[in-house]
matplotlib code that plots the C-alpha trace (Angstrom):
import matplotlib.pyplot as plt

x = [43.3, 41.9, 38.6, 38.0, 39.9, 37.6, 34.4, 35.5, 36.0, 32.7, 31.1, 33.0, 31.5, 28.1, 27.8, 28.4, 25.6, 23.3, 23.6, 21.3, 22.4, 21.7, 18.3, 19.2, 17.4, 16.2, 15.1, 11.9, 9.9, 6.9, 4.1, 1.1, -0.6, -2.0, -1.8, 2.0, 1.9, 0.2, 2.4, 5.8, 4.2, 3.9, 3.5, 2.3, 0.7, -2.1, -5.1, -7.7, -10.0, -12.3, -14.2, -17.7, -18.6, -20.0, -17.8, -18.6, -16.6, -13.7, -9.8, -8.7, -10.3, -8.8, -9.6, -8.9, -8.6, -6.3, -5.9, -2.2, -1.6, -4.5, -4.1, -5.3, -6.3, -5.9, -6.4, -3.4, -2.9, -6.1, -9.8, -11.2, -11.9, -12.1, -15.5, -17.0, -19.0, -20.9, -18.2, -18.9, -17.4, -16.7, -13.8, -15.3, -13.2, -14.0, -17.6, -19.8, -18.3, -14.6, -12.5, -13.1, -10.2, -10.3, -7.1, -7.4, -3.8, -2.3, -3.7, -1.9, -3.8, -1.5, -1.9, -0.6, 0.1, 0.4, 3.2, 5.6, 4.7, 7.0, 4.1, 1.3, -1.4, -4.3, -6.7, -7.3, -9.3, -10.0, -13.8, -14.2, -11.2, -10.6, -6.7, -4.2, -3.0, 0.5, 0.5, 3.4, 4.0, 5.8, 6.3, 8.7, 8.5, 9.4, 7.8, 5.5, 3.4, 0.2, -3.4, -5.5, -8.8, -11.4, -9.7, -9.0, -5.3, -3.2, -0.3, 1.7, 5.4, 7.3, 10.3, 12.1, 14.9, 13.5, 10.0, 7.8, 4.9, 3.1, 2.8, 1.5, -0.5, -0.7, -2.4, -0.3, -3.5, -6.7, -8.7, -10.9, -9.2, -11.1, -9.3, -10.5, -9.2, -5.9, -4.1, -0.8, 1.0, 4.6, 6.3, 8.3, 11.9, 15.3, 15.0, 11.5, 13.0, 13.1, 16.2, 15.5, 16.3, 18.9, 21.1, 20.4, 22.0, 24.7, 25.8, 26.2, 28.0, 30.2, 30.9, 31.5, 34.0, 36.1, 36.1, 37.3, 40.3, 41.3, 41.1, 43.2, 45.5, 46.0, 46.9, 49.5]
y = [-29.0, -31.7, -32.2, -30.3, -27.6, -27.0, -27.9, -25.0, -22.4, -23.2, -22.7, -19.6, -18.2, -19.8, -17.9, -14.8, -14.9, -16.0, -13.5, -10.9, -7.2, -4.9, -2.6, 0.9, 3.1, 6.9, 7.9, 9.9, 10.5, 13.2, 13.0, 15.3, 12.6, 9.7, 7.9, 7.9, 7.2, 3.9, 3.1, 3.5, 1.9, -1.2, -4.4, -3.4, -4.5, -1.9, 0.0, 2.2, 4.5, 6.7, 7.7, 6.1, 5.1, 8.1, 8.6, 10.7, 14.2, 13.4, 14.9, 11.5, 8.8, 5.3, 3.5, -0.6, -0.4, -3.6, -6.1, -5.6, -1.8, 0.6, 4.3, 7.2, 10.3, 13.2, 16.8, 18.2, 21.8, 23.2, 23.5, 22.1, 18.5, 15.2, 14.8, 13.0, 15.0, 14.8, 16.2, 19.8, 21.6, 18.2, 17.4, 14.0, 12.2, 8.2, 8.1, 10.7, 11.1, 13.2, 13.5, 17.3, 18.9, 22.3, 24.1, 27.1, 28.6, 26.4, 23.1, 20.1, 17.3, 13.9, 10.4, 7.9, 4.4, 0.9, -0.6, 1.1, 1.8, 3.5, 4.2, 7.5, 9.4, 10.9, 14.0, 17.2, 19.9, 23.3, 23.6, 27.5, 29.2, 31.8, 31.9, 28.7, 27.5, 26.3, 23.0, 22.0, 18.0, 16.6, 14.1, 11.3, 13.5, 16.8, 19.0, 21.3, 21.9, 24.5, 23.5, 25.2, 26.8, 24.6, 21.9, 18.5, 17.7, 14.7, 14.7, 11.4, 10.3, 7.0, 6.3, 3.3, 2.7, 3.7, 3.5, 5.4, 6.2, 9.4, 12.5, 15.3, 18.6, 22.0, 24.6, 27.4, 29.4, 28.9, 27.0, 23.6, 20.6, 17.5, 14.6, 11.8, 8.5, 7.7, 5.1, 3.6, 0.3, -1.4, -1.3, -4.3, -3.0, -4.7, -5.4, -7.5, -9.4, -13.1, -14.2, -15.5, -19.5, -18.3, -16.4, -18.9, -21.5, -19.2, -18.7, -22.5, -22.9, -20.0, -22.1, -25.1, -23.2, -22.0, -25.5, -27.2, -24.4, -24.9, -28.6, -28.5, -26.6, -28.8, -31.8, -29.4]
z = [1.0, 3.2, 3.2, 7.0, 5.4, 2.6, 4.6, 7.1, 3.9, 3.3, 5.8, 6.4, 3.0, 3.6, 7.0, 5.4, 2.9, 6.4, 8.7, 8.4, 8.2, 11.3, 11.7, 11.7, 14.1, 13.1, 16.6, 17.1, 13.7, 13.7, 11.5, 10.4, 8.1, 9.3, 6.4, 6.2, 9.9, 9.3, 6.7, 8.7, 11.8, 9.8, 11.9, 15.2, 18.5, 18.1, 20.1, 18.6, 21.1, 19.2, 22.5, 21.1, 25.0, 27.4, 30.3, 33.2, 33.4, 35.5, 35.7, 35.1, 32.7, 32.0, 28.6, 28.5, 24.4, 25.1, 27.8, 27.7, 27.2, 28.2, 28.6, 30.9, 30.0, 32.3, 32.9, 35.4, 36.8, 35.9, 37.4, 34.1, 33.4, 30.6, 29.4, 26.7, 24.3, 20.8, 18.0, 17.1, 14.3, 12.7, 15.2, 15.4, 12.9, 13.6, 14.9, 16.9, 20.0, 21.0, 24.4, 25.3, 27.3, 28.4, 28.7, 31.1, 30.6, 33.3, 32.7, 30.8, 28.9, 29.6, 28.0, 30.5, 29.2, 31.3, 29.6, 27.4, 23.4, 20.7, 18.6, 18.9, 16.8, 17.0, 15.8, 17.6, 16.9, 18.7, 17.6, 19.2, 18.0, 15.3, 14.9, 14.8, 18.2, 18.9, 20.7, 23.2, 23.3, 25.9, 28.7, 26.7, 23.3, 22.9, 19.8, 19.2, 16.0, 14.9, 15.3, 12.7, 14.0, 13.6, 11.6, 12.5, 12.7, 12.8, 15.2, 15.2, 16.2, 16.1, 18.0, 16.2, 18.6, 22.1, 24.2, 25.8, 28.4, 28.6, 26.2, 27.4, 25.1, 26.1, 24.1, 25.8, 26.8, 27.2, 24.5, 24.0, 22.2, 21.0, 21.0, 18.6, 16.8, 19.2, 18.0, 19.9, 20.2, 20.0, 16.5, 15.9, 16.8, 17.0, 20.6, 20.0, 17.3, 17.6, 16.0, 12.5, 11.8, 9.1, 11.9, 14.2, 11.8, 11.0, 14.5, 15.1, 11.7, 13.2, 16.5, 14.3, 12.3, 15.4, 16.6, 13.9, 13.7, 17.0, 16.5, 13.3, 15.0, 18.4, 15.5, 14.5]

ax = plt.figure().add_subplot(projection="3d")
ax.plot(x, y, z, "-o")
ax.set_aspect("equal")
plt.show()
């Protein structure tokens, strides 16, 4: 075997070692435990809002947590508004204040983000309810979960194959709900990853290999 052929064979074998395996994508994943959510998120461009700065009652309030990604919390379809409040019945999971939304039966709480995200989580509490409520989650995701009475409950969602910009919450009836400890961001997905140096080297070697074989065929 010639020196060039031996070199080409070594190159092909080396490429098989250097090329990284593809990432798997499981799509939407939902969480009811914050620790598990944060572990699954891993490396992330994260924003966090615990509503400690009081804000005036309004149909829509903007929260500039990050310079690059902000969110707006709005109430759509009802007569009530979003407003700042000291945490009641343990509804404040971080600090002393919460953002309260009053669902009068026709309204929906909406989180709109100024840039695509792939992970979102928050704590919710119904401070005055004596029974659990079903919460319908919509917007760019679709699911539902039970919200126990007067108990802080975590809801989280991660999409490891796509991004989203809107999440809505509907209590399917009249109720007050307190939001706190909103966490969000963009996880590192296949679309965000810069090729590793080993991958770049591998593809360069493949190019050299293909070119070498073509040169050998022309020599024959």
